[in-house]
Backbone as XML, in Angstrom:
<?xml version="1.0"?>
<chain id="A" units="angstrom">
  <residue number="1" name="MET">
    <atom name="N" x="-16.321" y="10.316" z="8.342"/>
    <atom name="CA" x="-16.074" y="9.492" z="7.811"/>
    <atom name="C" x="-15.297" y="9.328" z="8.920"/>
  </residue>
  <residue number="2" name="ASP">
    <atom name="N" x="-14.282" y="10.157" z="9.819"/>
    <atom name="CA" x="-13.463" y="9.837" z="10.517"/>
    <atom name="C" x="-13.734" y="7.994" z="11.827"/>
  </residue>
  <residue number="3" name="GLU">
    <atom name="N" x="-15.342" y="8.096" z="12.029"/>
    <atom name="CA" x="-16.077" y="6.952" z="12.265"/>
    <atom name="C" x="-15.601" y="6.024" z="12.597"/>
  </residue>
  <residue number="4" name="ILE">
    <atom name="N" x="-15.173" y="5.133" z="10.869"/>
    <atom name="CA" x="-14.487" y="3.756" z="10.954"/>
    <atom name="C" x="-13.464" y="3.775" z="10.756"/>
  </residue>
  <residue number="5" name="LYS">
    <atom name="N" x="-12.682" y="5.139" z="10.922"/>
    <atom name="CA" x="-11.320" y="4.523" z="11.608"/>
    <atom name="C" x="-10.900" y="3.377" z="12.347"/>
  </residue>
  <residue number="6" name="GLY">
    <atom name="N" x="-9.505" y="3.103" z="12.386"/>
    <atom name="CA" x="-9.744" y="1.831" z="13.823"/>
    <atom name="C" x="-9.329" y="0.858" z="13.139"/>
  </residue>
  <residue number="7" name="VAL">
    <atom name="N" x="-9.166" y="-0.456" z="14.825"/>
    <atom name="CA" x="-9.097" y="-1.386" z="14.004"/>
    <atom name="C" x="-10.499" y="-2.405" z="13.943"/>
  </residue>
  <residue number="8" name="TRP">
    <atom name="N" x="-11.164" y="-3.261" z="12.741"/>
    <atom name="CA" x="-11.700" y="-3.480" z="12.646"/>
    <atom name="C" x="-11.442" y="-5.380" z="12.552"/>
  </residue>
  <residue number="9" name="HIS">
    <atom name="N" x="-12.327" y="-6.075" z="13.756"/>
    <atom name="CA" x="-12.068" y="-7.297" z="13.559"/>
    <atom name="C" x="-12.327" y="-8.581" z="12.824"/>
  </residue>
  <residue number="10" name="ILE">
    <atom name="N" x="-11.922" y="-9.189" z="11.886"/>
    <atom name="CA" x="-12.563" y="-9.814" z="10.449"/>
    <atom name="C" x="-12.460" y="-11.153" z="10.374"/>
  </residue>
  <residue number="11" name="ASP">
    <atom name="N" x="-14.090" y="-11.415" z="10.259"/>
    <atom name="CA" x="-14.190" y="-13.666" z="10.583"/>
    <atom name="C" x="-14.336" y="-13.903" z="9.621"/>
  </residue>
  <residue number="12" name="LEU">
    <atom name="N" x="-13.300" y="-14.675" z="9.677"/>
    <atom name="CA" x="-12.338" y="-15.162" z="7.518"/>
    <atom name="C" x="-12.804" y="-16.950" z="7.656"/>
  </residue>
  <residue number="13" name="ARG">
    <atom name="N" x="-13.371" y="-17.061" z="8.165"/>
    <atom name="CA" x="-14.019" y="-18.812" z="7.819"/>
    <atom name="C" x="-14.715" y="-18.755" z="6.619"/>
  </residue>
  <residue number="14" name="PRO">
    <atom name="N" x="-13.502" y="-20.224" z="6.127"/>
    <atom name="CA" x="-14.452" y="-20.579" z="5.201"/>
    <atom name="C" x="-15.790" y="-20.850" z="4.362"/>
  </residue>
  <residue number="15" name="THR">
    <atom name="N" x="-16.004" y="-21.447" z="5.300"/>
    <atom name="CA" x="-18.111" y="-21.913" z="5.977"/>
    <atom name="C" x="-18.749" y="-21.915" z="7.059"/>
  </residue>
  <residue number="16" name="PRO">
    <atom name="N" x="-19.825" y="-21.991" z="7.322"/>
    <atom name="CA" x="-20.560" y="-21.187" z="8.249"/>
    <atom name="C" x="-20.750" y="-21.473" z="9.514"/>
  </residue>
  <residue number="17" name="ASN">
    <atom name="N" x="-20.021" y="-23.124" z="9.463"/>
    <atom name="CA" x="-19.858" y="-24.266" z="10.237"/>
    <atom name="C" x="-18.721" y="-24.371" z="10.725"/>
  </residue>
  <residue number="18" name="SER">
    <atom name="N" x="-17.675" y="-23.796" z="10.128"/>
    <atom name="CA" x="-15.635" y="-23.326" z="10.353"/>
    <atom name="C" x="-15.553" y="-22.982" z="12.087"/>
  </residue>
  <residue number="19" name="GLU">
    <atom name="N" x="-14.765" y="-23.050" z="12.708"/>
    <atom name="CA" x="-14.315" y="-21.910" z="14.185"/>
    <atom name="C" x="-14.085" y="-21.074" z="13.109"/>
  </residue>
  <residue number="20" name="PRO">
    <atom name="N" x="-14.108" y="-19.999" z="14.018"/>
    <atom name="CA" x="-13.764" y="-18.581" z="13.293"/>
    <atom name="C" x="-12.199" y="-17.607" z="13.561"/>
  </residue>
  <residue number="21" name="TYR">
    <atom name="N" x="-11.832" y="-17.421" z="12.546"/>
    <atom name="CA" x="-11.202" y="-17.497" z="11.738"/>
    <atom name="C" x="-10.238" y="-15.705" z="11.269"/>
  </residue>
  <residue number="22" name="ILE">
    <atom name="N" x="-9.831" y="-15.036" z="12.620"/>
    <atom name="CA" x="-10.620" y="-13.606" z="13.248"/>
    <atom name="C" x="-8.358" y="-12.701" z="12.708"/>
  </residue>
  <residue number="23" name="ARG">
    <atom name="N" x="-8.817" y="-12.117" z="11.666"/>
    <atom name="CA" x="-8.155" y="-11.283" z="10.899"/>
    <atom name="C" x="-8.261" y="-9.485" z="10.771"/>
  </residue>
  <residue number="24" name="ASP">
    <atom name="N" x="-6.747" y="-8.843" z="11.647"/>
    <atom name="CA" x="-7.423" y="-7.154" z="11.132"/>
    <atom name="C" x="-7.944" y="-6.116" z="10.020"/>
  </residue>
  <residue number="25" name="PHE">
    <atom name="N" x="-8.539" y="-5.978" z="9.520"/>
    <atom name="CA" x="-8.937" y="-5.164" z="8.298"/>
    <atom name="C" x="-8.703" y="-3.299" z="9.995"/>
  </residue>
  <residue number="26" name="VAL">
    <atom name="N" x="-7.337" y="-2.575" z="10.033"/>
    <atom name="CA" x="-6.963" y="-1.400" z="9.952"/>
    <atom name="C" x="-7.372" y="-0.298" z="9.040"/>
  </residue>
  <residue number="27" name="ILE">
    <atom name="N" x="-8.614" y="1.423" z="9.028"/>
    <atom name="CA" x="-8.017" y="1.915" z="8.299"/>
    <atom name="C" x="-7.303" y="2.918" z="8.927"/>
  </residue>
  <residue number="28" name="THR">
    <atom name="N" x="-6.676" y="3.273" z="8.761"/>
    <atom name="CA" x="-5.572" y="4.311" z="9.869"/>
    <atom name="C" x="-5.780" y="5.978" z="8.590"/>
  </residue>
  <residue number="29" name="ASP">
    <atom name="N" x="-6.004" y="5.383" z="7.529"/>
    <atom name="CA" x="-6.268" y="7.428" z="7.747"/>
    <atom name="C" x="-7.161" y="7.548" z="6.228"/>
  </residue>
  <residue number="30" name="ILE">
    <atom name="N" x="-7.899" y="8.847" z="5.553"/>
    <atom name="CA" x="-9.272" y="8.427" z="5.736"/>
    <atom name="C" x="-9.001" y="10.735" z="4.756"/>
  </residue>
  <residue number="31" name="SER">
    <atom name="N" x="-8.966" y="10.333" z="4.326"/>
    <atom name="CA" x="-8.847" y="12.144" z="3.216"/>
    <atom name="C" x="-9.957" y="12.240" z="2.057"/>
  </residue>
  <residue number="32" name="GLY">
    <atom name="N" x="-11.123" y="12.746" z="2.084"/>
    <atom name="CA" x="-11.500" y="13.171" z="1.181"/>
    <atom name="C" x="-12.455" y="10.943" z="0.976"/>
  </residue>
  <residue number="33" name="THR">
    <atom name="N" x="-13.046" y="10.521" z="0.128"/>
    <atom name="CA" x="-12.988" y="9.428" z="-0.699"/>
    <atom name="C" x="-12.370" y="7.819" z="-0.891"/>
  </residue>
  <residue number="34" name="GLU">
    <atom name="N" x="-10.904" y="8.590" z="0.247"/>
    <atom name="CA" x="-9.993" y="7.375" z="-0.285"/>
    <atom name="C" x="-9.398" y="7.811" z="1.022"/>
  </residue>
  <residue number="35" name="PHE">
    <atom name="N" x="-8.552" y="5.943" z="1.411"/>
    <atom name="CA" x="-8.328" y="6.190" z="1.995"/>
    <atom name="C" x="-7.465" y="4.333" z="2.063"/>
  </residue>
  <residue number="36" name="SER">
    <atom name="N" x="-6.579" y="4.072" z="3.931"/>
    <atom name="CA" x="-5.630" y="3.619" z="3.654"/>
    <atom name="C" x="-5.572" y="2.407" z="4.545"/>
  </residue>
  <residue number="37" name="GLY">
    <atom name="N" x="-5.000" y="1.485" z="4.795"/>
    <atom name="CA" x="-4.716" y="0.718" z="5.920"/>
    <atom name="C" x="-3.927" y="-0.894" z="5.616"/>
  </residue>
  <residue number="38" name="GLU">
    <atom name="N" x="-4.218" y="-1.850" z="6.579"/>
    <atom name="CA" x="-3.869" y="-2.952" z="6.349"/>
    <atom name="C" x="-4.689" y="-4.302" z="6.268"/>
  </residue>
  <residue number="39" name="PHE">
    <atom name="N" x="-5.228" y="-5.347" z="5.387"/>
    <atom name="CA" x="-5.669" y="-5.912" z="5.483"/>
    <atom name="C" x="-5.221" y="-7.053" z="5.617"/>
  </residue>
  <residue number="40" name="TYR">
    <atom name="N" x="-5.473" y="-8.373" z="6.394"/>
    <atom name="CA" x="-4.902" y="-9.883" z="6.254"/>
    <atom name="C" x="-3.061" y="-9.816" z="6.840"/>
  </residue>
  <residue number="41" name="SER">
    <atom name="N" x="-2.942" y="-8.077" z="7.454"/>
    <atom name="CA" x="-1.459" y="-8.101" z="6.757"/>
    <atom name="C" x="-0.678" y="-7.777" z="6.078"/>
  </residue>
  <residue number="42" name="THR">
    <atom name="N" x="-1.260" y="-7.474" z="5.309"/>
    <atom name="CA" x="-0.817" y="-6.617" z="4.118"/>
    <atom name="C" x="-1.031" y="-4.929" z="3.656"/>
  </residue>
  <residue number="43" name="GLN">
    <atom name="N" x="0.108" y="-4.163" z="4.002"/>
    <atom name="CA" x="-0.645" y="-2.510" z="4.029"/>
    <atom name="C" x="-1.062" y="-2.309" z="2.451"/>
  </residue>
  <residue number="44" name="PHE">
    <atom name="N" x="-2.231" y="-1.419" z="2.334"/>
    <atom name="CA" x="-2.824" y="-0.665" z="0.804"/>
    <atom name="C" x="-2.853" y="1.082" z="0.713"/>
  </residue>
  <residue number="45" name="SER">
    <atom name="N" x="-3.080" y="1.375" z="0.129"/>
    <atom name="CA" x="-3.127" y="2.784" z="0.072"/>
    <atom name="C" x="-4.290" y="3.130" z="-1.146"/>
  </residue>
  <residue number="46" name="ASN">
    <atom name="N" x="-4.795" y="2.314" z="-1.989"/>
    <atom name="CA" x="-5.600" y="2.289" z="-2.738"/>
    <atom name="C" x="-7.741" y="2.874" z="-2.294"/>
  </residue>
  <residue number="47" name="GLY">
    <atom name="N" x="-8.278" y="2.934" z="-1.152"/>
    <atom name="CA" x="-9.077" y="2.386" z="-0.577"/>
    <atom name="C" x="-10.171" y="3.313" z="-1.063"/>
  </residue>
  <residue number="48" name="LEU">
    <atom name="N" x="-11.361" y="3.350" z="-2.016"/>
    <atom name="CA" x="-11.930" y="4.434" z="-2.318"/>
    <atom name="C" x="-13.645" y="3.912" z="-2.074"/>
  </residue>
  <residue number="49" name="LEU">
    <atom name="N" x="-13.527" y="5.366" z="-0.236"/>
    <atom name="CA" x="-15.536" y="4.806" z="-0.308"/>
    <atom name="C" x="-16.469" y="5.920" z="-0.798"/>
  </residue>
  <residue number="50" name="ASN">
    <atom name="N" x="-17.751" y="5.481" z="-0.591"/>
    <atom name="CA" x="-18.898" y="5.939" z="-1.637"/>
    <atom name="C" x="-20.063" y="5.533" z="-0.151"/>
  </residue>
  <residue number="51" name="ASN">
    <atom name="N" x="-20.069" y="6.979" z="0.470"/>
    <atom name="CA" x="-21.076" y="7.449" z="1.135"/>
    <atom name="C" x="-22.339" y="8.121" z="0.239"/>
  </residue>
  <residue number="52" name="ASP">
    <atom name="N" x="-23.025" y="7.770" z="-0.673"/>
    <atom name="CA" x="-24.024" y="8.623" z="-0.506"/>
    <atom name="C" x="-24.443" y="7.477" z="-0.493"/>
  </residue>
  <residue number="53" name="TRP">
    <atom name="N" x="-25.136" y="6.111" z="-0.149"/>
    <atom name="CA" x="-25.299" y="5.423" z="0.465"/>
    <atom name="C" x="-26.252" y="5.543" z="1.323"/>
  </residue>
  <residue number="54" name="ASP">
    <atom name="N" x="-27.439" y="4.974" z="2.742"/>
    <atom name="CA" x="-27.991" y="4.986" z="2.956"/>
    <atom name="C" x="-26.063" y="4.067" z="4.530"/>
  </residue>
  <residue number="55" name="ASN">
    <atom name="N" x="-25.164" y="3.417" z="4.267"/>
    <atom name="CA" x="-24.325" y="2.649" z="4.390"/>
    <atom name="C" x="-22.612" y="3.116" z="3.792"/>
  </residue>
  <residue number="56" name="VAL">
    <atom name="N" x="-21.657" y="3.152" z="4.640"/>
    <atom name="CA" x="-20.508" y="3.475" z="3.943"/>
    <atom name="C" x="-20.134" y="2.900" z="3.091"/>
  </residue>
  <residue number="57" name="HIS">
    <atom name="N" x="-20.262" y="2.002" z="1.893"/>
    <atom name="CA" x="-19.594" y="1.389" z="1.368"/>
    <atom name="C" x="-17.923" y="1.623" z="0.781"/>
  </residue>
  <residue number="58" name="PHE">
    <atom name="N" x="-16.574" y="0.471" z="0.080"/>
    <atom name="CA" x="-15.449" y="0.685" z="0.663"/>
    <atom name="C" x="-14.688" y="-0.112" z="-0.715"/>
  </residue>
  <residue number="59" name="ALA">
    <atom name="N" x="-13.963" y="-0.355" z="-0.921"/>
    <atom name="CA" x="-13.492" y="-1.618" z="-1.907"/>
    <atom name="C" x="-11.920" y="-0.875" z="-2.179"/>
  </residue>
  <residue number="60" name="PHE">
    <atom name="N" x="-10.724" y="-1.842" z="-1.791"/>
    <atom name="CA" x="-9.655" y="-1.840" z="-2.306"/>
    <atom name="C" x="-9.052" y="-2.457" z="-3.084"/>
  </residue>
  <residue number="61" name="THR">
    <atom name="N" x="-7.865" y="-2.837" z="-2.796"/>
    <atom name="CA" x="-7.148" y="-4.257" z="-3.569"/>
    <atom name="C" x="-6.498" y="-4.538" z="-2.387"/>
  </residue>
  <residue number="62" name="THR">
    <atom name="N" x="-5.492" y="-6.155" z="-2.378"/>
    <atom name="CA" x="-3.938" y="-6.063" z="-2.433"/>
    <atom name="C" x="-3.629" y="-6.799" z="-2.843"/>
  </residue>
  <residue number="63" name="LYS">
    <atom name="N" x="-2.510" y="-6.967" z="-2.927"/>
    <atom name="CA" x="-1.449" y="-8.369" z="-3.766"/>
    <atom name="C" x="-1.056" y="-9.006" z="-3.203"/>
  </residue>
  <residue number="64" name="ASP">
    <atom name="N" x="0.170" y="-10.004" z="-3.016"/>
    <atom name="CA" x="1.141" y="-10.274" z="-2.712"/>
    <atom name="C" x="1.844" y="-11.025" z="-3.704"/>
  </residue>
  <residue number="65" name="ARG">
    <atom name="N" x="2.573" y="-12.095" z="-3.331"/>
    <atom name="CA" x="4.200" y="-11.754" z="-4.411"/>
    <atom name="C" x="3.256" y="-12.308" z="-6.308"/>
  </residue>
  <residue number="66" name="ASN">
    <atom name="N" x="2.619" y="-13.182" z="-6.561"/>
    <atom name="CA" x="1.332" y="-13.782" z="-6.834"/>
    <atom name="C" x="0.597" y="-13.726" z="-7.381"/>
  </residue>
  <residue number="67" name="ASP">
    <atom name="N" x="-1.140" y="-13.116" z="-6.800"/>
    <atom name="CA" x="-2.188" y="-13.072" z="-7.011"/>
    <atom name="C" x="-2.698" y="-11.029" z="-6.474"/>
  </residue>
  <residue number="68" name="THR">
    <atom name="N" x="-3.575" y="-10.853" z="-7.217"/>
    <atom name="CA" x="-4.188" y="-9.798" z="-6.590"/>
    <atom name="C" x="-5.922" y="-10.253" z="-6.116"/>
  </residue>
  <residue number="69" name="TYR">
    <atom name="N" x="-6.318" y="-9.088" z="-5.060"/>
    <atom name="CA" x="-7.170" y="-9.913" z="-4.065"/>
    <atom name="C" x="-7.833" y="-8.358" z="-3.834"/>
  </residue>
  <residue number="70" name="TYR">
    <atom name="N" x="-8.921" y="-9.097" z="-4.677"/>
    <atom name="CA" x="-10.506" y="-7.441" z="-4.543"/>
    <atom name="C" x="-11.037" y="-7.157" z="-3.365"/>
  </residue>
  <residue number="71" name="HIS">
    <atom name="N" x="-11.335" y="-6.442" z="-2.768"/>
    <atom name="CA" x="-12.659" y="-6.714" z="-1.584"/>
    <atom name="C" x="-13.411" y="-5.446" z="-1.721"/>
  </residue>
  <residue number="72" name="SER">
    <atom name="N" x="-14.350" y="-6.199" z="-1.210"/>
    <atom name="CA" x="-15.384" y="-4.522" z="-1.008"/>
    <atom name="C" x="-16.329" y="-5.188" z="-0.318"/>
  </residue>
  <residue number="73" name="GLY">
    <atom name="N" x="-17.122" y="-3.678" z="0.310"/>
    <atom name="CA" x="-18.612" y="-4.342" z="0.958"/>
    <atom name="C" x="-18.729" y="-3.012" z="1.922"/>
  </residue>
  <residue number="74" name="TYR">
    <atom name="N" x="-19.645" y="-2.770" z="3.009"/>
    <atom name="CA" x="-19.840" y="-1.862" z="3.401"/>
    <atom name="C" x="-19.793" y="-1.601" z="5.636"/>
  </residue>
  <residue number="75" name="PHE">
    <atom name="N" x="-20.018" y="-0.797" z="5.874"/>
    <atom name="CA" x="-20.533" y="-0.444" z="7.496"/>
    <atom name="C" x="-21.945" y="-0.090" z="7.612"/>
  </residue>
  <residue number="76" name="LYS">
    <atom name="N" x="-21.945" y="-0.891" z="8.639"/>
    <atom name="CA" x="-23.678" y="-0.184" z="8.863"/>
    <atom name="C" x="-23.595" y="-0.514" z="10.548"/>
  </residue>
  <residue number="77" name="GLY">
    <atom name="N" x="-23.367" y="0.304" z="10.962"/>
    <atom name="CA" x="-23.377" y="-0.002" z="12.888"/>
    <atom name="C" x="-21.553" y="0.107" z="13.037"/>
  </residue>
  <residue number="78" name="GLU">
    <atom name="N" x="-21.562" y="-1.071" z="14.508"/>
    <atom name="CA" x="-20.271" y="-1.128" z="14.704"/>
    <atom name="C" x="-20.113" y="-2.719" z="13.964"/>
  </residue>
  <residue number="79" name="LYS">
    <atom name="N" x="-20.837" y="-3.065" z="13.230"/>
    <atom name="CA" x="-20.362" y="-3.905" z="12.436"/>
    <atom name="C" x="-19.608" y="-3.430" z="10.499"/>
  </residue>
  <residue number="80" name="ILE">
    <atom name="N" x="-19.232" y="-4.561" z="9.645"/>
    <atom name="CA" x="-18.525" y="-4.782" z="9.215"/>
    <atom name="C" x="-19.482" y="-5.934" z="7.953"/>
  </residue>
  <residue number="81" name="TYR">
    <atom name="N" x="-19.775" y="-5.837" z="6.509"/>
    <atom name="CA" x="-19.459" y="-6.312" z="5.986"/>
    <atom name="C" x="-19.340" y="-6.444" z="4.822"/>
  </residue>
  <residue number="82" name="GLY">
    <atom name="N" x="-18.054" y="-8.323" z="4.191"/>
    <atom name="CA" x="-17.279" y="-7.770" z="2.627"/>
    <atom name="C" x="-17.412" y="-8.610" z="2.451"/>
  </residue>
  <residue number="83" name="ILE">
    <atom name="N" x="-16.918" y="-8.405" z="0.881"/>
    <atom name="CA" x="-16.410" y="-9.967" z="0.146"/>
    <atom name="C" x="-15.062" y="-9.625" z="-0.658"/>
  </residue>
  <residue number="84" name="SER">
    <atom name="N" x="-14.219" y="-10.903" z="-0.425"/>
    <atom name="CA" x="-13.132" y="-11.023" z="-0.924"/>
    <atom name="C" x="-13.254" y="-11.335" z="-1.797"/>
  </residue>
  <residue number="85" name="TYR">
    <atom name="N" x="-12.261" y="-11.541" z="-3.406"/>
    <atom name="CA" x="-11.471" y="-12.479" z="-4.170"/>
    <atom name="C" x="-10.705" y="-12.467" z="-4.834"/>
  </residue>
  <residue number="86" name="SER">
    <atom name="N" x="-10.181" y="-13.545" z="-5.791"/>
    <atom name="CA" x="-9.380" y="-13.224" z="-6.612"/>
    <atom name="C" x="-9.575" y="-14.318" z="-7.738"/>
  </residue>
  <residue number="87" name="VAL">
    <atom name="N" x="-9.811" y="-13.639" z="-8.604"/>
    <atom name="CA" x="-9.084" y="-14.371" z="-10.572"/>
    <atom name="C" x="-8.749" y="-15.402" z="-10.335"/>
  </residue>
  <residue number="88" name="ASP">
    <atom name="N" x="-6.770" y="-14.536" z="-9.821"/>
    <atom name="CA" x="-5.810" y="-15.842" z="-10.131"/>
    <atom name="C" x="-6.228" y="-17.352" z="-9.341"/>
  </residue>
  <residue number="89" name="ARG">
    <atom name="N" x="-6.762" y="-17.299" z="-8.173"/>
    <atom name="CA" x="-6.414" y="-18.561" z="-7.109"/>
    <atom name="C" x="-8.521" y="-18.395" z="-7.244"/>
  </residue>
  <residue number="90" name="LYS">
    <atom name="N" x="-8.951" y="-18.382" z="-8.133"/>
    <atom name="CA" x="-10.491" y="-18.006" z="-7.801"/>
    <atom name="C" x="-11.488" y="-19.193" z="-7.247"/>
  </residue>
  <residue number="91" name="PHE">
    <atom name="N" x="-11.043" y="-18.146" z="-6.101"/>
    <atom name="CA" x="-11.712" y="-18.022" z="-4.843"/>
    <atom name="C" x="-13.245" y="-16.717" z="-4.027"/>
  </residue>
  <residue number="92" name="ILE">
    <atom name="N" x="-13.882" y="-17.433" z="-3.902"/>
    <atom name="CA" x="-14.539" y="-16.132" z="-3.343"/>
    <atom name="C" x="-14.961" y="-16.038" z="-1.387"/>
  </residue>
  <residue number="93" name="SER">
    <atom name="N" x="-14.464" y="-14.611" z="-0.829"/>
    <atom name="CA" x="-13.967" y="-15.190" z="0.261"/>
    <atom name="C" x="-15.552" y="-14.521" z="0.910"/>
  </residue>
  <residue number="94" name="TYR">
    <atom name="N" x="-16.990" y="-13.923" z="2.178"/>
    <atom name="CA" x="-17.839" y="-13.395" z="2.353"/>
    <atom name="C" x="-17.136" y="-12.740" z="3.732"/>
  </residue>
  <residue number="95" name="TRP">
    <atom name="N" x="-16.434" y="-12.310" z="4.036"/>
    <atom name="CA" x="-16.801" y="-12.061" z="5.726"/>
    <atom name="C" x="-17.562" y="-10.816" z="6.262"/>
  </residue>
  <residue number="96" name="LYS">
    <atom name="N" x="-17.519" y="-11.536" z="7.913"/>
    <atom name="CA" x="-18.298" y="-9.290" z="8.317"/>
    <atom name="C" x="-16.768" y="-9.059" z="10.195"/>
  </residue>
  <residue number="97" name="GLY">
    <atom name="N" x="-17.362" y="-8.604" z="10.478"/>
    <atom name="CA" x="-16.753" y="-8.473" z="10.960"/>
    <atom name="C" x="-17.011" y="-7.000" z="12.151"/>
  </residue>
  <residue number="98" name="THR">
    <atom name="N" x="-16.343" y="-7.015" z="13.325"/>
    <atom name="CA" x="-16.795" y="-5.959" z="14.511"/>
    <atom name="C" x="-15.022" y="-4.366" z="15.340"/>
  </residue>
  <residue number="99" name="ARG">
    <atom name="N" x="-16.033" y="-4.218" z="15.327"/>
    <atom name="CA" x="-15.277" y="-2.507" z="15.796"/>
    <atom name="C" x="-14.488" y="-3.092" z="16.642"/>
  </residue>
  <residue number="100" name="ASP">
    <atom name="N" x="-13.046" y="-2.955" z="17.321"/>
    <atom name="CA" x="-12.482" y="-3.177" z="18.475"/>
    <atom name="C" x="-12.631" y="-2.207" z="19.657"/>
  </residue>
</chain>
């Protein structure tokens, strides 16, 4: 699982025709099926990994002052695909990225 550690550049553009909106997703530590890191400048330590399928899948949450954000996705080679959503803010955002 160490191959997924490091910096991933995530394109969070709101629509396919929007300009790229790149933010970092950093995986700093992996211990068994748990991981920690930073997403959109927010630290987290509650990440879970599942490598029972062809691709490694992940899930984690982040919070700001008022809202909780849920993130999940998978790694495929040197690419990452994900989805983020917030019940409180009523949005869903699909994203993808590449390794540093």
